[in-house]
C-alpha positions as CSV (number, residue, x, y, z in Angstrom):
1,X,69.7,-25.7,-24.6
2,X,71.0,-22.2,-24.8
3,X,74.7,-21.6,-23.9
4,X,73.7,-19.2,-21.2
5,X,71.0,-21.3,-19.6
6,X,71.5,-21.6,-15.9
7,X,74.0,-18.8,-15.9
8,X,73.5,-15.4,-14.2
9,X,74.6,-12.0,-15.5
10,X,74.7,-8.7,-13.7
11,X,74.2,-5.6,-15.9
12,X,74.9,-2.1,-14.5
13,X,73.2,0.8,-16.2
14,X,70.4,-1.6,-17.2
15,X,67.6,1.0,-17.1
16,X,68.1,2.3,-20.6
17,X,70.2,2.3,-23.8
18,X,73.0,-0.3,-24.2
19,X,72.5,-1.8,-20.7
20,X,68.8,-2.4,-21.3
21,X,69.5,-4.0,-24.7
22,X,72.2,-6.2,-23.2
23,X,69.9,-7.4,-20.4
24,X,67.2,-8.3,-22.9
25,X,69.5,-10.1,-25.2
26,X,71.2,-12.2,-22.5
27,X,67.8,-13.1,-21.1
28,X,66.8,-14.2,-24.6
29,X,69.8,-16.5,-24.6
30,X,68.7,-18.1,-21.3
31,X,70.6,-16.2,-18.7
32,X,69.1,-15.0,-15.4
33,X,69.7,-11.3,-15.2
34,X,70.3,-8.9,-12.4
35,X,69.3,-5.4,-13.4
36,X,71.2,-2.7,-11.6
37,X,70.6,1.1,-12.0
38,X,69.3,4.1,-10.1
39,X,65.9,4.4,-11.9
40,X,63.9,1.6,-10.3
41,X,60.7,2.3,-12.2
42,X,62.5,1.7,-15.5
43,X,64.1,-1.5,-14.2
44,X,60.7,-2.7,-13.1
45,X,59.3,-2.1,-16.6
46,X,62.2,-4.0,-18.2
47,X,61.9,-6.8,-15.7
48,X,58.2,-7.2,-16.6
49,X,59.1,-7.4,-20.3
50,X,61.8,-10.0,-19.8
51,X,59.5,-12.1,-17.6
52,X,56.7,-12.0,-20.2
53,X,58.9,-12.9,-23.1
54,X,61.5,-15.3,-21.7
55,X,61.8,-18.0,-19.0
56,X,64.7,-16.2,-17.3
57,X,64.6,-15.1,-13.7
58,X,65.1,-11.4,-13.0
59,X,66.3,-9.5,-9.9
60,X,66.1,-5.7,-9.6
61,X,68.5,-3.9,-7.4
62,X,68.4,-0.1,-7.3
63,X,72.1,0.7,-7.4
64,X,74.4,3.8,-7.6
65,X,77.7,2.4,-9.0
66,X,79.6,5.4,-7.6
67,X,78.7,4.1,-4.1
68,X,80.8,1.1,-3.1
69,X,78.3,0.0,-0.4
70,X,75.5,0.1,-3.0
71,X,77.5,-2.1,-5.4
72,X,78.4,-4.6,-2.6
73,X,74.8,-4.8,-1.5
74,X,73.6,-5.4,-5.1
75,X,76.1,-8.2,-5.6
76,X,75.3,-9.8,-2.3
77,X,71.6,-9.8,-3.2
78,X,72.4,-11.4,-6.5
79,X,74.5,-14.1,-4.9
80,X,71.9,-14.8,-2.3
81,X,69.2,-15.3,-5.0
82,X,71.2,-17.1,-7.7
83,X,74.1,-18.7,-5.8
84,X,76.8,-17.6,-8.2
85,X,77.5,-14.9,-10.8
86,X,78.9,-15.9,-14.1
87,X,78.9,-12.7,-16.1
88,X,79.4,-9.1,-14.8
89,X,78.7,-6.3,-17.3
90,X,80.3,-2.9,-16.3
91,X,78.0,-0.8,-18.5
92,X,76.9,2.2,-16.5
93,X,78.5,5.4,-17.8
94,X,77.9,9.1,-18.5
95,X,79.1,11.2,-21.4
96,X,79.2,14.8,-20.4
97,X,81.1,16.3,-23.3
98,X,82.3,19.8,-22.9
99,X,85.2,22.0,-23.9
100,X,87.9,22.3,-21.3
101,X,87.6,26.1,-21.3
102,X,84.0,25.8,-20.0
103,X,85.6,24.5,-16.7
104,X,82.8,22.1,-15.9
105,X,84.6,20.5,-12.9
106,X,81.5,18.9,-11.4
107,X,80.9,17.1,-14.6
108,X,84.5,15.9,-14.8
109,X,84.1,14.5,-11.3
110,X,80.9,12.7,-12.2
111,X,82.5,11.0,-15.2
112,X,85.4,9.9,-13.2
113,X,83.2,8.5,-10.5
114,X,80.8,6.7,-12.8
115,X,83.0,5.6,-15.7
116,X,86.1,4.6,-13.7
117,X,85.2,4.0,-10.1
118,X,82.0,2.3,-11.1
119,X,84.0,-0.2,-13.1
120,X,86.5,-0.7,-10.3
121,X,83.7,-1.3,-7.8
122,X,82.2,-3.9,-10.2
123,X,85.5,-5.7,-10.4
124,X,85.9,-5.4,-6.6
125,X,82.7,-7.4,-6.0
126,X,82.8,-9.8,-8.9
127,X,86.4,-10.9,-9.2
128,X,87.0,-12.7,-5.8
129,X,84.0,-14.9,-6.3
130,X,84.9,-15.7,-9.9
131,X,88.4,-16.7,-9.0
132,X,87.0,-18.8,-6.2
133,X,84.5,-20.6,-8.4
134,X,87.2,-20.9,-11.2
135,X,85.0,-19.3,-13.9
136,X,83.5,-16.0,-14.9
137,X,83.4,-13.3,-17.4
138,X,83.9,-9.5,-16.8
139,X,82.8,-7.3,-19.7
140,X,83.7,-3.6,-19.5
141,X,81.9,-1.1,-21.9
142,X,84.4,1.5,-23.0
143,X,84.0,3.6,-26.1
144,X,85.7,4.5,-29.4
145,X,86.5,7.7,-27.4
146,X,88.8,5.4,-25.4
147,X,90.8,5.0,-28.6
148,X,91.0,8.6,-29.8
149,X,90.3,12.0,-28.5
150,X,88.4,14.8,-30.2
151,X,87.5,18.4,-29.1
152,X,85.1,18.4,-26.1
153,X,85.9,14.7,-25.3
154,X,89.1,15.3,-23.3
155,X,87.8,14.1,-19.9
156,X,85.3,11.6,-21.3
157,X,88.0,10.1,-23.4
158,X,90.4,10.0,-20.5
159,X,87.8,7.9,-18.5
160,X,87.2,5.6,-21.4
161,X,91.0,5.2,-22.0
162,X,91.1,4.2,-18.3
163,X,88.4,1.6,-18.8
164,X,90.5,0.1,-21.7
165,X,93.6,0.1,-19.6
166,X,91.8,-1.6,-16.7
167,X,90.5,-4.2,-19.2
168,X,93.8,-4.9,-20.8
169,X,95.7,-5.1,-17.5
170,X,93.0,-7.3,-15.9
171,X,93.0,-9.6,-18.9
172,X,96.8,-10.1,-18.6
173,X,96.6,-10.6,-14.8
174,X,93.9,-13.3,-15.3
175,X,95.4,-15.0,-18.4
176,X,96.3,-18.1,-16.5
177,X,92.9,-18.4,-14.8
178,X,89.4,-19.3,-16.0
179,X,88.1,-15.8,-15.7
180,X,87.7,-14.0,-19.0
181,X,87.8,-10.2,-19.7
182,X,86.3,-8.4,-22.7
183,X,86.4,-4.7,-23.5
184,X,83.6,-3.4,-25.7
185,X,84.1,-0.1,-27.5
186,X,81.0,1.3,-29.1
187,X,80.9,4.1,-31.7
188,X,78.0,6.5,-32.0
189,X,74.9,4.7,-30.6
190,X,71.3,6.0,-30.4
191,X,70.8,6.3,-26.6
192,X,70.0,9.0,-24.1
193,X,73.7,9.6,-23.2
194,X,74.0,12.7,-25.3
195,X,70.8,14.1,-23.7
196,X,72.7,15.0,-20.5
197,X,75.3,17.2,-22.2
198,X,75.0,20.8,-20.9
199,X,77.6,22.5,-23.2
200,X,75.4,24.2,-25.8
201,X,78.3,24.5,-28.2
202,X,78.9,20.8,-28.1
203,X,75.2,20.0,-28.5
204,X,75.0,22.0,-31.7
205,X,78.2,20.4,-33.0
206,X,76.8,16.9,-32.4
207,X,73.6,17.8,-34.2
208,X,75.5,19.0,-37.2
209,X,77.8,16.0,-37.2
210,X,75.1,13.4,-37.0
211,X,72.4,14.9,-39.3
212,X,73.5,12.8,-42.2
213,X,75.3,10.1,-40.3
214,X,74.3,6.5,-39.6
215,X,74.0,5.8,-35.9
216,X,74.2,2.4,-34.3
217,X,71.3,0.8,-32.4
218,X,71.8,-0.4,-28.8
219,X,71.0,-3.9,-30.0
220,X,74.1,-3.8,-32.2
221,X,76.3,-3.5,-29.0
222,X,74.2,-6.1,-27.2
223,X,74.9,-8.5,-30.1
224,X,78.7,-7.9,-29.6
225,X,78.5,-8.6,-25.9
226,X,76.4,-11.7,-26.5
227,X,79.0,-12.9,-29.1
228,X,81.8,-12.5,-26.5
229,X,80.1,-14.2,-23.6
230,X,78.8,-17.2,-25.6
231,X,82.1,-18.3,-26.9
232,X,83.6,-21.7,-25.7
233,X,85.3,-21.4,-22.3
234,X,88.8,-21.6,-23.9
235,X,88.0,-18.6,-26.2
236,X,88.7,-15.2,-24.6
237,X,87.5,-12.3,-26.8
238,X,89.6,-9.5,-25.4
239,X,88.3,-6.5,-27.3
240,X,85.5,-5.6,-29.8
241,X,85.2,-2.2,-31.5
242,X,81.8,-1.5,-33.0
243,X,81.5,1.5,-35.3
244,X,78.7,2.6,-37.7
245,X,79.5,2.1,-41.4
246,X,78.6,4.6,-44.0
247,X,75.0,4.7,-45.2
């Protein structure tokens, strides 16, 4: 019997990249999965793959994590279908790198809304039920950019530092309960995150920086998440940093 059998996990940002990999990996480990994201067609494709390759049940809920009503609706649908939620993965995020002098205020707002408020809305819906059922695991996906700042990452790093601060504070608050908290900080991962950057100067800088650099696969982060959530109940893995090594 898999450790995650009969457990249910919600994964935000599940339509691609790290979220997609996490959902697939947890389903392989026996968990029922709730796939939450805005792109319903991509969620449907992933759900079909999971149902064909595992015995896990899947629920799709089109969700905008910046909308509190959307997140509440998604969580309620999940509880109605599965009865309880054991794992909540706050994965949805955007990385709109730009130099501050470019004054991309709308992109700053978007990162704040998705990367910070999206995490808070996830905790808002998940935590009360987890405390009531006296078990649960909240996983927040931050970034190595939440540990250090570099040119063009000022606002993005600020949002990911915030995710780490939320994770650390929440873990301390819940340290005498049965609700666990893990912060995951990925390094450079091959996903579509960078495809949404609009600052041409940053795009060229990233291309130059990564041309001879090893990049992580989304499954590498999914493996780290799986490690954290499959530990015995008395083990609380508070933080994992995953960086690519040299070739």
